[in-house]
C-alpha positions as CSV (number, residue, x, y, z in Angstrom):
1,X,24.2,278.5,-27.6
2,X,22.2,280.9,-25.3
3,X,23.0,281.9,-21.8
4,X,20.8,280.1,-19.9
5,X,22.1,276.9,-21.7
6,X,25.3,277.6,-20.8
7,X,24.6,278.5,-17.7
8,X,22.9,275.2,-16.8
9,X,25.7,273.2,-17.9
10,X,28.0,275.1,-16.2
11,X,25.9,274.2,-12.9
12,X,25.9,270.9,-13.6
13,X,29.6,270.3,-14.5
14,X,30.0,272.2,-10.9
15,X,27.5,269.6,-9.4
16,X,29.1,266.9,-10.5
17,X,32.8,268.2,-9.7
18,X,31.8,269.1,-6.2
19,X,30.3,265.3,-5.6
20,X,32.9,263.5,-7.3
21,X,35.2,265.8,-4.7
22,X,33.1,265.3,-2.0
23,X,33.0,261.1,-2.6
24,X,37.1,261.6,-3.1
25,X,37.1,263.3,0.4
26,X,35.1,260.6,2.1
27,X,36.9,257.5,0.6
28,X,40.6,259.2,1.6
29,X,39.5,260.3,5.5
30,X,40.8,258.2,8.4
31,X,37.6,257.5,9.5
32,X,34.7,255.5,7.9
33,X,31.3,257.7,7.4
34,X,28.3,255.1,7.7
35,X,24.7,255.7,7.0
36,X,22.3,253.1,9.0
37,X,18.6,252.5,9.4
38,X,16.3,251.4,12.4
39,X,17.1,248.3,11.7
40,X,20.8,248.0,11.9
41,X,21.2,247.9,8.0
42,X,23.5,249.8,6.4
43,X,22.7,251.2,3.4
44,X,26.1,253.5,2.7
45,X,29.5,252.8,3.6
46,X,32.5,255.0,2.6
47,X,35.3,253.7,0.7
48,X,37.9,254.1,3.6
49,X,36.4,250.9,5.1
50,X,38.5,249.1,3.1
51,X,41.3,250.0,4.5
52,X,40.5,249.8,7.7
53,X,38.5,246.5,7.4
54,X,39.5,245.1,4.2
55,X,35.9,245.0,3.2
56,X,35.0,246.8,-0.3
57,X,31.8,249.1,0.9
58,X,29.6,247.1,-1.5
59,X,30.1,243.3,1.0
60,X,28.8,245.6,4.0
61,X,25.2,247.2,2.6
62,X,22.0,245.6,2.6
63,X,22.9,243.4,5.9
64,X,22.3,243.3,9.4
65,X,25.5,244.6,10.2
66,X,25.5,244.1,14.1
67,X,24.8,240.4,14.2
68,X,26.6,239.3,11.0
69,X,29.5,241.7,11.3
70,X,30.3,242.7,15.3
71,X,31.8,240.4,17.8
72,X,29.2,238.0,19.6
73,X,30.6,239.6,22.9
74,X,29.6,243.3,22.0
75,X,26.6,242.7,19.9
76,X,24.1,243.6,22.8
77,X,25.8,247.0,23.7
78,X,25.9,248.3,20.3
79,X,22.1,247.4,19.9
80,X,21.6,249.4,23.0
81,X,23.6,251.7,21.7
82,X,21.6,252.3,18.2
83,X,18.3,251.7,19.8
84,X,19.6,255.0,22.3
85,X,20.5,256.8,19.8
86,X,17.1,256.0,17.8
87,X,14.7,256.4,20.3
88,X,16.3,258.8,23.2
89,X,19.3,260.6,23.2
90,X,19.4,261.5,19.5
91,X,23.1,261.3,19.8
92,X,25.5,258.7,20.9
93,X,28.7,256.4,20.8
94,X,30.0,252.9,21.3
95,X,33.2,251.0,21.0
96,X,33.0,247.5,19.9
97,X,34.9,244.9,17.6
98,X,34.3,244.4,14.0
99,X,35.2,241.7,11.9
100,X,38.3,242.1,9.7
101,X,38.0,240.2,6.0
102,X,41.5,238.4,6.9
103,X,39.4,236.8,9.9
104,X,40.6,239.0,12.9
105,X,39.2,241.9,14.8
106,X,39.2,245.5,14.6
107,X,38.2,247.9,17.6
108,X,36.1,250.7,16.4
109,X,34.4,253.7,18.3
110,X,31.2,255.0,16.6
111,X,29.8,258.2,16.9
112,X,26.3,258.4,15.7
113,X,23.5,261.1,15.2
114,X,19.8,260.5,14.2
115,X,18.8,262.2,10.9
116,X,15.9,259.5,10.4
117,X,13.4,262.7,9.9
118,X,15.5,264.6,8.0
119,X,14.2,263.9,4.6
120,X,17.6,264.5,2.9
121,X,19.1,261.7,4.7
122,X,16.9,259.4,6.7
123,X,19.5,257.8,8.7
124,X,21.3,257.6,11.8
125,X,24.9,259.0,10.5
126,X,27.7,257.0,11.8
127,X,31.4,258.5,12.3
128,X,33.4,255.4,12.7
129,X,36.8,255.0,14.0
130,X,39.5,252.5,13.9
131,X,40.7,252.5,17.6
132,X,42.7,249.0,17.9
133,X,46.2,250.7,18.2
134,X,44.5,252.7,21.0
135,X,43.1,249.5,22.4
136,X,46.2,247.5,22.3
137,X,48.3,250.7,23.9
138,X,44.9,250.7,27.0
139,X,46.3,247.0,27.2
140,X,49.7,247.6,27.7
141,X,49.1,250.3,30.3
142,X,47.0,248.2,32.3
143,X,49.6,245.6,31.9
144,X,52.2,247.8,33.1
145,X,50.5,248.7,36.1
146,X,49.9,245.7,37.0
147,X,53.7,244.6,36.4
148,X,54.4,247.6,38.8
149,X,52.2,246.5,41.4
150,X,53.6,242.8,41.1
151,X,57.0,244.4,41.3
152,X,56.2,247.2,44.6
153,X,54.7,243.7,46.4
154,X,58.2,242.0,45.8
155,X,60.5,244.8,46.8
156,X,58.4,244.8,49.9
157,X,58.7,241.2,50.2
158,X,62.4,241.3,50.0
159,X,62.6,243.9,52.9
160,X,60.8,241.7,55.0
161,X,62.5,238.7,54.2
162,X,65.9,240.6,54.9
163,X,64.7,242.6,58.0
164,X,62.8,239.9,59.7
165,X,62.6,236.3,58.4
166,X,66.0,236.1,57.6
167,X,67.4,238.0,60.7
168,X,66.0,235.9,63.0
169,X,67.6,232.2,61.8
170,X,70.8,234.6,61.9
171,X,70.5,235.7,65.4
172,X,69.9,232.1,66.5
173,X,73.0,231.2,65.3
174,X,74.9,233.7,66.5
175,X,73.3,234.0,69.8
176,X,73.9,230.2,70.4
177,X,77.3,230.3,69.3
178,X,78.1,233.3,71.6
179,X,76.8,231.1,74.4
180,X,79.0,228.1,73.4
181,X,82.0,230.2,73.2
182,X,81.2,231.6,76.7
183,X,80.7,228.2,78.2
184,X,84.0,226.7,76.4
185,X,86.1,229.4,77.9
186,X,84.8,228.3,81.4
187,X,85.3,224.6,80.6
188,X,81.8,224.1,80.4
189,X,80.5,221.3,78.4
190,X,76.8,220.7,79.1
191,X,74.1,221.2,76.0
192,X,76.9,221.4,73.7
193,X,75.6,218.6,71.1
194,X,72.1,220.4,71.8
195,X,73.3,223.7,71.1
196,X,74.7,222.0,67.7
197,X,71.8,220.6,66.8
198,X,69.8,223.9,66.9
199,X,72.7,225.7,64.8
200,X,72.4,223.2,62.1
201,X,68.7,223.4,62.1
202,X,68.8,227.5,62.2
203,X,71.5,227.2,59.4
204,X,69.3,225.3,57.0
205,X,66.4,227.0,57.8
206,X,68.9,230.0,56.4
207,X,70.2,228.6,53.6
208,X,66.8,227.1,52.1
209,X,65.3,230.8,52.6
210,X,68.4,232.2,51.1
211,X,67.9,229.7,48.0
212,X,64.1,230.8,47.5
213,X,65.1,234.4,48.1
214,X,67.7,234.2,45.0
215,X,66.0,232.1,42.8
216,X,62.8,234.6,43.2
217,X,65.4,237.2,42.2
218,X,66.3,235.5,39.1
219,X,62.9,234.5,38.4
220,X,61.8,237.9,38.2
221,X,65.1,239.5,36.5
222,X,64.1,236.7,33.5
223,X,67.7,235.2,34.7
224,X,66.4,231.6,34.8
225,X,66.3,229.3,31.8
226,X,64.0,226.8,31.3
227,X,65.8,224.0,30.1
228,X,63.0,220.7,29.8
229,X,64.2,216.8,30.0
230,X,62.9,213.6,30.9
231,X,62.4,213.3,34.3
232,X,61.6,209.9,36.4
233,X,59.1,211.4,38.8
234,X,59.7,208.8,41.5
235,X,63.1,209.4,41.6
236,X,63.1,213.0,41.9
237,X,60.5,212.5,44.5
238,X,62.8,210.3,46.4
239,X,65.7,212.4,46.5
240,X,63.3,215.6,47.2
241,X,62.2,213.8,50.4
242,X,65.5,212.8,51.4
243,X,66.2,216.6,51.6
244,X,63.4,217.0,54.1
245,X,63.4,213.8,55.9
246,X,64.9,215.3,59.0
247,X,62.3,217.9,59.2
248,X,59.6,215.4,59.2
249,X,61.2,213.4,61.5
250,X,61.4,216.0,64.2
251,X,57.4,215.5,64.3
252,X,56.9,212.0,63.7
253,X,55.7,212.7,60.3
254,X,55.1,210.0,57.6
255,X,56.4,210.7,54.1
256,X,54.6,208.5,51.1
257,X,55.8,208.4,47.6
258,X,52.8,206.7,45.9
259,X,53.9,207.6,42.5
260,X,54.4,204.9,40.2
261,X,58.3,203.3,39.0
262,X,57.5,204.3,35.3
263,X,56.4,207.8,35.8
264,X,58.3,210.3,33.2
265,X,57.4,213.4,32.2
266,X,59.5,216.3,30.4
267,X,60.5,219.3,32.7
268,X,62.8,221.1,33.7
269,X,64.3,219.1,36.7
270,X,65.5,222.5,39.1
271,X,62.4,223.9,38.9
272,X,60.4,221.0,39.5
273,X,62.5,219.7,42.3
274,X,61.8,223.5,43.8
275,X,58.4,222.7,43.1
276,X,58.2,219.4,45.0
277,X,60.3,220.5,48.2
278,X,58.4,223.7,48.9
279,X,54.9,221.5,48.5
280,X,56.5,218.9,50.7
281,X,58.4,221.5,53.1
282,X,54.6,223.0,53.5
283,X,52.6,219.7,53.9
284,X,55.3,219.1,57.1
285,X,54.9,222.6,58.8
286,X,51.1,222.5,58.7
287,X,50.6,219.2,60.0
288,X,50.7,218.3,63.6
289,X,52.7,215.6,65.1
290,X,52.6,211.8,64.0
291,X,50.5,213.0,60.5
292,X,51.5,212.3,57.2
293,X,52.5,213.7,53.6
294,X,51.5,211.2,50.8
295,X,52.7,212.7,46.9
296,X,50.8,211.0,44.2
297,X,50.4,211.5,40.4
298,X,47.5,211.4,38.0
299,X,47.9,210.5,34.3
300,X,45.7,212.2,32.1
301,X,45.2,213.0,28.3
302,X,47.7,215.4,27.7
303,X,49.1,216.3,31.3
304,X,50.4,214.9,34.2
305,X,49.0,216.0,37.6
306,X,51.0,215.7,40.9
307,X,49.5,215.9,44.2
308,X,50.5,216.6,47.8
309,X,48.3,215.6,50.5
310,X,48.7,216.3,54.2
311,X,46.9,215.3,57.1
312,X,47.5,218.7,58.5
313,X,45.3,221.6,60.3
314,X,43.7,222.9,56.7
315,X,43.1,226.5,55.2
316,X,40.3,228.6,55.7
317,X,38.4,229.8,52.3
318,X,39.6,233.2,53.1
319,X,43.1,232.4,53.3
320,X,43.3,230.4,50.1
321,X,42.0,233.5,48.1
322,X,45.6,235.3,49.2
323,X,47.7,232.4,48.1
324,X,49.9,232.6,45.0
325,X,49.8,236.6,45.5
326,X,52.5,238.6,46.1
327,X,50.2,241.6,46.7
328,X,49.2,240.0,49.7
329,X,52.7,239.2,51.7
330,X,50.8,236.2,52.9
331,X,52.3,233.5,55.3
332,X,51.3,231.6,58.5
333,X,53.0,229.9,61.5
334,X,53.0,226.2,61.3
335,X,52.0,223.5,63.9
336,X,55.6,224.0,65.8
337,X,55.6,227.9,65.4
338,X,57.4,227.3,62.3
339,X,57.6,230.8,60.5
340,X,57.5,230.9,56.6
341,X,57.6,233.9,54.0
342,X,55.1,232.6,51.6
343,X,58.0,232.9,48.7
344,X,57.9,229.1,48.3
345,X,54.5,229.2,47.1
346,X,54.8,231.9,44.7
347,X,57.9,230.5,43.3
348,X,56.1,227.1,42.9
349,X,53.3,229.0,40.5
350,X,56.0,230.7,38.6
351,X,57.8,227.4,37.9
352,X,54.3,225.5,37.2
353,X,53.0,228.6,35.0
354,X,56.8,228.3,33.2
355,X,55.8,224.7,32.2
356,X,52.4,225.9,30.9
357,X,50.4,224.1,33.8
358,X,48.1,225.1,36.7
359,X,48.5,224.9,40.5
360,X,45.7,224.7,42.9
361,X,44.5,224.2,46.4
362,X,41.7,222.2,48.0
363,X,41.7,222.2,51.8
364,X,39.5,222.2,54.6
365,X,39.9,223.4,58.1
366,X,40.7,220.7,60.4
367,X,41.3,218.2,57.8
368,X,44.2,218.7,55.8
369,X,45.1,220.0,52.5
370,X,45.9,218.6,49.0
371,X,48.2,220.7,46.7
372,X,48.2,219.7,43.2
373,X,49.7,221.1,39.9
374,X,49.8,219.5,36.1
375,X,52.6,219.7,33.6
376,X,51.5,219.4,29.9
377,X,52.8,216.4,28.2
378,X,55.0,217.1,25.0
């Protein structure tokens, strides 16, 4: 064998060795190397796609990858990204969700360069990276920031309630009791019955506020246990009406329970009673004298809807956007200047959500409001 033949064999073996080495390198690379034409058809996909996407390279060749493997919500931006690389920027990248063979979705980030005019390549060359974990981390950070924002709003609300709303009824009690003691020392009994009623009213208000505050604090620390059981809705609402009847009587407001006798649902009775008490109390608060608050239920296929309708002053569209949102610390005075904290509605929303339901409000200024929430059937 002459030297020239030996040299040719060595070169061929070296070339084959390099090619095999290159293929092994690409196949075991963390990213996927893709060659794609201007129509969006892949004609080369490195073997690393199998560990990232579950597909073999052969399963991803010769198909319109954007139409068949990219998440429908991401197809348009992916097509724009490819078009931009081909016709404008020569280089570019985008992020999208690619179908995994197991039926799930994998977040990918692709950076490409236009080599269509390169006779040795004639493709758009893409380096594709799995960023699913990064996306998950980003989502957790977003949720963490939102949670921190809500906790800060809750903290501010606590300080506001303790520093102002709770202080007011306690000061009333102290002021009235001081006045009573002074009169008693002088043997003056005039107005004692009225003072006692006022103290009783302020005490009930402080107790209600403390109850909501402590319940809210427990809900924020996850120490409230959801314990669903069969509940007769009419009986529960009757019991709740008894708790707020005095407040309604002071304004001559009619409370009407329209729930059928046999209305049954599966719910946590403690949470459900708190929801009803807050919604009915709100109806009383924002309804003028001689008005009405009506409680009804509507059975749907998968859920029970409970409605609390009042003939009160109504809520503006702007104010409705701030309800159920702790960051706004939203509260207004009632028709008799009753003060509130907005805490009750936040608890309602949270407890309805624990049941898997939703809460909503419909209202027109001057025409009253209807708060409604759903409890799914189990």
